[in-house]
LOVEXGU-474963 format. One record per residue (C-alpha): residue number from 0; residue in one letter; chain; x negated, y, z. Coordinates in nm, 2 decimals. Each point is the difference from the previous one (the first is absolute). Layout:
{NUM,"a","A",{X,Y,Z}},
...
! end
This chain:
{0,"m","A",{-8.90,5.68,4.02}},
{1,"t","A",{0.08,0.27,-0.26}},
{2,"a","A",{-0.28,0.22,-0.14}},
{3,"p","A",{0.12,0.33,0.15}},
{4,"r","A",{0.02,-0.14,0.34}},
{5,"d","A",{-0.35,-0.15,-0.04}},
{6,"r","A",{-0.13,0.34,-0.10}},
{7,"r","A",{0.15,0.15,0.32}},
{8,"v","A",{-0.19,-0.26,0.21}},
{9,"l","A",{-0.32,0.08,-0.19}},
{10,"i","A",{0.05,0.36,0.09}},
{11,"a","A",{0.05,-0.10,0.36}},
{12,"f","A",{-0.32,-0.21,-0.02}},
{13,"l","A",{-0.19,0.30,-0.12}},
{14,"a","A",{0.16,0.23,0.26}},
{15,"v","A",{-0.12,-0.24,0.27}},
{16,"v","A",{-0.35,0.02,-0.13}},
{17,"v","A",{0.00,0.38,0.00}},
{18,"l","A",{0.16,0.03,0.35}},
{19,"g","A",{-0.21,-0.28,0.14}},
{20,"g","A",{-0.32,0.14,-0.13}},
{21,"t","A",{0.08,0.34,0.14}},
{22,"n","A",{0.10,-0.14,0.34}},
{23,"l","A",{-0.33,-0.19,0.01}},
{24,"v","A",{-0.19,0.33,-0.02}},
{25,"l","A",{0.22,0.15,0.27}},
{26,"v","A",{-0.05,-0.31,0.22}},
{27,"v","A",{-0.38,0.07,-0.01}},
{28,"k","A",{0.05,0.36,0.10}},
{29,"v","A",{0.23,-0.10,0.30}},
{30,"a","A",{-0.23,-0.29,0.10}},
{31,"r","A",{-0.29,0.25,0.05}},
{32,"q","A",{0.19,0.14,0.30}},
{33,"l","A",{0.25,-0.25,0.12}},
{34,"d","A",{-0.06,-0.36,0.11}},
{35,"p","A",{0.11,-0.24,-0.27}},
{36,"l","A",{0.29,-0.19,0.16}},
{37,"w","A",{0.13,0.32,0.16}},
{38,"g","A",{-0.02,0.19,-0.33}},
{39,"a","A",{0.18,-0.28,-0.19}},
{40,"a","A",{0.26,-0.02,0.28}},
{41,"l","A",{0.08,0.37,-0.03}},
{42,"r","A",{0.02,-0.02,-0.37}},
{43,"f","A",{0.25,-0.29,-0.01}},
{44,"l","A",{0.20,0.11,0.31}},
{45,"g","A",{0.07,0.32,-0.18}},
{46,"a","A",{0.06,-0.17,-0.33}},
{47,"a","A",{0.24,-0.26,0.17}},
{48,"l","A",{0.20,0.29,0.15}},
{49,"l","A",{0.03,0.17,-0.34}},
{50,"t","A",{0.10,-0.33,-0.16}},
{51,"l","A",{0.26,-0.08,0.26}},
{52,"l","A",{0.14,0.35,-0.05}},
{53,"a","A",{0.02,-0.06,-0.38}},
{54,"v","A",{0.18,-0.33,0.07}},
{55,"r","A",{0.26,0.18,0.21}},
{56,"v","A",{0.05,0.29,-0.24}},
{57,"l","A",{0.03,-0.23,-0.30}},
{58,"r","A",{0.22,-0.24,0.21}},
{59,"a","A",{-0.22,-0.30,-0.11}},
{60,"r","A",{0.05,-0.32,0.19}},
{61,"l","A",{-0.27,-0.11,0.23}},
{62,"p","A",{-0.12,-0.36,-0.05}},
{63,"r","A",{0.17,-0.27,0.20}},
{64,"g","A",{-0.06,-0.37,0.07}},
{65,"r","A",{-0.27,-0.14,-0.22}},
{66,"e","A",{-0.06,0.33,-0.17}},
{67,"l","A",{-0.07,0.16,0.34}},
{68,"v","A",{-0.25,-0.27,0.10}},
{69,"v","A",{-0.18,0.02,-0.34}},
{70,"s","A",{-0.01,0.38,0.01}},
{71,"a","A",{-0.15,-0.01,0.35}},
{72,"l","A",{-0.26,-0.26,-0.11}},
{73,"y","A",{-0.08,0.22,-0.30}},
{74,"g","A",{-0.07,0.29,0.25}},
{75,"v","A",{-0.23,-0.22,0.21}},
{76,"f","A",{-0.20,-0.11,-0.31}},
{77,"a","A",{0.00,0.33,-0.19}},
{78,"f","A",{-0.03,0.26,0.27}},
{79,"t","A",{-0.13,-0.16,0.32}},
{80,"l","A",{-0.25,-0.25,-0.14}},
{81,"g","A",{-0.07,0.15,-0.34}},
{82,"f","A",{-0.07,0.35,0.12}},
{83,"g","A",{-0.11,-0.08,0.35}},
{84,"l","A",{-0.27,-0.25,-0.10}},
{85,"f","A",{-0.11,0.21,-0.29}},
{86,"f","A",{-0.06,0.31,0.20}},
{87,"w","A",{-0.16,-0.20,0.28}},
{88,"g","A",{-0.23,-0.18,-0.24}},
{89,"t","A",{-0.11,0.31,-0.20}},
{90,"q","A",{-0.15,0.16,0.32}},
{91,"r","A",{-0.31,-0.22,-0.04}},
{92,"v","A",{0.01,-0.13,-0.35}},
{93,"p","A",{-0.13,0.21,-0.29}},
{94,"a","A",{0.28,0.15,-0.22}},
{95,"g","A",{-0.13,-0.18,-0.31}},
{96,"i","A",{0.02,-0.35,0.15}},
{97,"a","A",{0.34,0.08,0.15}},
{98,"s","A",{0.12,0.11,-0.34}},
{99,"v","A",{-0.11,-0.33,-0.16}},
{100,"i","A",{0.17,-0.20,0.28}},
{101,"i","A",{0.33,0.19,-0.04}},
{102,"g","A",{-0.04,-0.03,-0.38}},
{103,"s","A",{0.05,-0.37,0.05}},
{104,"v","A",{0.37,0.05,0.09}},
{105,"p","A",{0.13,-0.10,-0.34}},
{106,"l","A",{-0.20,-0.33,0.01}},
{107,"l","A",{0.11,-0.07,0.35}},
{108,"t","A",{0.36,0.08,-0.09}},
{109,"l","A",{-0.01,-0.24,-0.29}},
{110,"l","A",{-0.16,-0.28,0.20}},
{111,"l","A",{0.24,0.04,0.30}},
{112,"a","A",{0.30,0.03,-0.24}},
{113,"v","A",{-0.10,-0.33,-0.17}},
{114,"l","A",{-0.06,-0.17,0.34}},
{115,"q","A",{0.35,0.11,0.12}},
{116,"r","A",{0.15,-0.11,-0.34}},
{117,"l","A",{0.13,0.35,-0.07}},
{118,"e","A",{-0.19,0.03,-0.33}},
{119,"p","A",{-0.16,-0.24,-0.25}},
{120,"f","A",{-0.38,0.01,-0.04}},
{121,"r","A",{-0.10,0.23,-0.29}},
{122,"v","A",{-0.35,0.00,-0.15}},
{123,"r","A",{0.06,0.36,-0.11}},
{124,"g","A",{0.08,0.10,0.35}},
{125,"l","A",{-0.33,-0.15,0.12}},
{126,"a","A",{-0.19,0.16,-0.28}},
{127,"g","A",{0.16,0.34,0.06}},
{128,"a","A",{-0.08,-0.02,0.37}},
{129,"i","A",{-0.37,-0.09,-0.06}},
{130,"l","A",{-0.03,0.29,-0.25}},
{131,"a","A",{0.16,0.24,0.25}},
{132,"i","A",{-0.23,-0.11,0.28}},
{133,"a","A",{-0.31,0.04,-0.23}},
{134,"g","A",{0.11,0.35,-0.09}},
{135,"i","A",{0.05,0.10,0.37}},
{136,"a","A",{-0.34,-0.15,0.08}},
{137,"v","A",{-0.16,0.21,-0.27}},
{138,"i","A",{0.18,0.32,0.11}},
{139,"s","A",{-0.10,-0.06,0.36}},
{140,"a","A",{-0.35,-0.13,-0.06}},
{141,"k","A",{-0.26,0.13,0.25}},
{142,"p","A",{-0.33,-0.14,0.13}},
{143,"a","A",{0.05,-0.25,0.28}},
{144,"s","A",{-0.13,0.12,0.34}},
{145,"g","A",{0.01,-0.16,0.34}},
{146,"t","A",{0.20,-0.30,0.12}},
{147,"l","A",{0.37,-0.02,-0.06}},
{148,"p","A",{0.20,-0.05,0.32}},
{149,"i","A",{0.18,-0.33,-0.05}},
{150,"l","A",{0.31,0.09,0.20}},
{151,"s","A",{0.05,0.32,-0.20}},
{152,"v","A",{-0.03,-0.18,-0.33}},
{153,"l","A",{0.25,-0.26,0.12}},
{154,"a","A",{0.23,0.28,0.10}},
{155,"l","A",{-0.01,0.13,-0.36}},
{156,"v","A",{0.06,-0.35,-0.14}},
{157,"g","A",{0.29,-0.03,0.24}},
{158,"a","A",{0.13,0.34,-0.12}},
{159,"a","A",{-0.02,-0.11,-0.36}},
{160,"a","A",{0.18,-0.33,0.08}},
{161,"a","A",{0.27,0.18,0.20}},
{162,"t","A",{0.06,0.25,-0.28}},
{163,"a","A",{0.03,-0.29,-0.25}},
{164,"q","A",{0.24,-0.18,0.23}},
{165,"a","A",{0.21,0.31,0.05}},
{166,"a","A",{0.08,0.01,-0.37}},
{167,"i","A",{0.08,-0.37,0.00}},
{168,"t","A",{0.23,0.04,0.30}},
{169,"v","A",{0.20,0.29,-0.14}},
{170,"r","A",{0.04,-0.19,-0.33}},
{171,"r","A",{0.22,-0.25,0.20}},
{172,"i","A",{0.27,0.27,0.03}},
{173,"r","A",{0.01,0.12,-0.36}},
{174,"d","A",{0.36,0.12,0.02}},
{175,"a","A",{-0.05,0.22,0.31}},
{176,"e","A",{-0.02,0.37,-0.03}},
{177,"p","A",{-0.36,0.13,0.03}},
{178,"l","A",{0.09,0.30,0.22}},
{179,"p","A",{0.16,-0.19,0.29}},
{180,"v","A",{-0.27,-0.28,-0.03}},
{181,"n","A",{-0.27,0.27,0.05}},
{182,"a","A",{0.20,0.16,0.28}},
{183,"v","A",{-0.02,-0.32,0.20}},
{184,"g","A",{-0.35,-0.09,-0.11}},
{185,"m","A",{-0.15,0.34,0.08}},
{186,"a","A",{0.18,0.01,0.34}},
{187,"v","A",{-0.13,-0.34,0.10}},
{188,"g","A",{-0.35,0.06,-0.14}},
{189,"s","A",{-0.04,0.34,0.16}},
{190,"v","A",{0.11,-0.11,0.34}},
{191,"l","A",{-0.25,-0.29,-0.01}},
{192,"l","A",{-0.28,0.24,-0.12}},
{193,"l","A",{0.08,0.23,0.29}},
{194,"l","A",{-0.02,-0.29,0.25}},
{195,"g","A",{-0.33,-0.10,-0.16}},
{196,"a","A",{-0.14,0.35,0.04}},
{197,"m","A",{0.10,0.01,0.37}},
{198,"v","A",{-0.13,-0.35,0.08}},
{199,"s","A",{-0.33,0.07,-0.18}},
{200,"g","A",{-0.05,0.32,0.20}},
{201,"e","A",{0.01,0.24,-0.29}},
{202,"s","A",{0.03,0.37,0.06}},
{203,"l","A",{0.36,0.10,-0.06}},
{204,"d","A",{-0.08,0.36,-0.10}},
{205,"a","A",{0.19,0.23,-0.23}},
{206,"p","A",{-0.18,0.14,-0.30}},
{207,"s","A",{-0.21,0.29,0.11}},
{208,"s","A",{-0.05,0.16,-0.34}},
{209,"v","A",{0.25,0.14,-0.25}},
{210,"g","A",{-0.15,-0.20,-0.29}},
{211,"v","A",{0.03,-0.33,0.18}},
{212,"g","A",{0.35,0.08,0.12}},
{213,"l","A",{0.10,0.09,-0.36}},
{214,"a","A",{-0.15,-0.32,-0.14}},
{215,"l","A",{0.19,-0.20,0.25}},
{216,"a","A",{0.33,0.19,-0.08}},
{217,"v","A",{-0.05,-0.07,-0.37}},
{218,"m","A",{-0.05,-0.37,0.07}},
{219,"i","A",{0.31,-0.01,0.22}},
{220,"v","A",{0.21,0.16,-0.27}},
{221,"t","A",{-0.13,-0.20,-0.29}},
{222,"s","A",{-0.02,-0.34,0.16}},
{223,"p","A",{0.38,-0.08,-0.02}},
{224,"l","A",{0.00,0.06,-0.38}},
{225,"l","A",{-0.33,-0.18,-0.04}},
{226,"f","A",{0.11,-0.32,0.17}},
{227,"v","A",{0.35,0.01,-0.14}},
{228,"l","A",{-0.15,0.00,-0.35}},
{229,"y","A",{-0.25,-0.27,0.10}},
{230,"v","A",{0.28,-0.23,0.12}},
{231,"l","A",{0.20,0.08,-0.32}},
{232,"v","A",{-0.29,-0.11,-0.22}},
{233,"v","A",{-0.06,-0.32,0.21}},
{234,"q","A",{0.36,-0.09,-0.02}},
{235,"r","A",{0.01,0.05,-0.38}},
{236,"w","A",{-0.33,-0.15,-0.10}},
{237,"s","A",{-0.19,-0.29,0.15}},
{238,"a","A",{-0.19,0.06,0.33}},
{239,"s","A",{-0.33,-0.06,-0.17}},
{240,"a","A",{0.07,0.24,-0.28}},
{241,"a","A",{0.11,0.27,0.23}},
{242,"a","A",{-0.31,-0.04,0.21}},
{243,"y","A",{-0.21,0.16,-0.27}},
{244,"q","A",{0.13,0.34,0.12}},
{245,"l","A",{-0.27,-0.01,0.27}},
{246,"v","A",{-0.30,-0.05,-0.22}},
{247,"l","A",{0.10,0.32,-0.19}},
{248,"f","A",{0.00,0.22,0.31}},
{249,"p","A",{-0.38,0.08,-0.03}},
{250,"l","A",{0.06,0.14,-0.35}},
{251,"v","A",{0.21,0.27,0.17}},
{252,"s","A",{-0.17,0.03,0.34}},
{253,"i","A",{-0.36,0.04,-0.12}},
{254,"p","A",{0.07,0.30,-0.23}},
{255,"l","A",{0.23,0.15,0.26}},
{256,"s","A",{-0.26,-0.05,0.27}},
{257,"a","A",{-0.24,0.20,-0.21}},
{258,"i","A",{0.25,0.29,0.00}},
{259,"l","A",{0.12,-0.01,0.35}},
{260,"l","A",{-0.29,-0.15,0.20}},
{261,"d","A",{-0.29,0.12,-0.22}},
{262,"e","A",{-0.12,-0.36,-0.06}},
{263,"h","A",{-0.22,-0.09,-0.30}},
{264,"i","A",{0.14,-0.19,-0.30}},
{265,"s","A",{-0.26,-0.25,-0.12}},
{266,"a","A",{-0.05,-0.15,-0.34}},
{267,"s","A",{0.11,-0.33,0.14}},
{268,"l","A",{0.36,0.12,-0.02}},
{269,"l","A",{-0.03,0.04,-0.38}},
{270,"l","A",{-0.14,-0.35,-0.02}},
{271,"g","A",{0.23,-0.18,0.24}},
{272,"a","A",{0.33,0.17,-0.09}},
{273,"p","A",{0.03,-0.17,-0.34}},
{274,"l","A",{-0.04,-0.34,0.17}},
{275,"v","A",{0.27,0.08,0.25}},
{276,"l","A",{0.24,0.12,-0.27}},
{277,"l","A",{-0.07,-0.31,-0.21}},
{278,"g","A",{0.06,-0.22,0.30}},
{279,"v","A",{0.33,0.17,0.07}},
{280,"w","A",{0.10,-0.03,-0.36}},
{281,"v","A",{-0.08,-0.37,-0.02}},
{282,"g","A",{0.14,-0.09,0.34}},
{283,"a","A",{0.31,0.21,0.02}},
{284,"l","A",{0.09,0.22,-0.30}},
{285,"a","A",{-0.07,-0.19,-0.32}},
{286,"p","A",{0.31,-0.16,-0.17}},
{287,"d","A",{0.03,-0.36,0.10}},
{288,"r","A",{0.22,-0.29,-0.12}},
{289,"g","A",{0.06,-0.07,0.37}},
{290,"s","A",{0.18,0.31,0.14}},
{291,"r","A",{-0.13,0.18,0.30}},
{292,"v","A",{0.35,-0.01,0.14}},
{293,"a","A",{0.15,-0.32,0.12}},
{294,"a","A",{0.34,-0.09,-0.13}},
{295,"d","A",{0.29,0.07,0.23}},
! end
């Protein structure tokens, strides 16, 4: 890979962090009024329609054959299981513990990629993941209270594993265009989320306040760009390196929550953020004799 192209992918990486962290705050706002699966289904149904429209306008080719199957599987892992299990689990698990579990995505991605022979084991990848998890733990630290519901904790672990597998899955079609891949993935994922909301008996209500409706609209509009850039980074870097985007989300969402949701910023952010950044540098960004990008 040439240096200019690598810089463009780094810019895409950072853009995903900003967009993802912002969407995380908007998700919290929407989840305060809408049931979790239904809220996620609305977001990705709208985003899928916009993405399909963009595919048509740009005359991009929709995936076929193996690419179609892999794109659909990516949608199941990323949108149905990743988001569905995450929002279901966070209903009863404290946000701090949920953040630590989701912070394990780079580690799970590395382990799953090694087990599936997609990547070699890297000590630096393991060290970076551990540093990032430690940083998230510091940022999210709160006194323990009560008993954790095991099913909700397992749902969050499942969400982290599904998110890791989504990156590994989409890496298998590195030459596919990110826009059509996401059009298929979002369409499949959103339909399954809608079915899950209906089966679980969630209230299929429309947003009843302007603020929530606006937050949902912003997520619908920005999600196509967010996930196109996400797939682009995964295709150009290793799946485990790209996964570090997720652990950087709190560095955007926490300050933004203080502005939009009047939430308090604790000193733990100042203590944990350097650990997170160090973990991302060690595990994903630092120059390495073994390139992040596999040879064609």
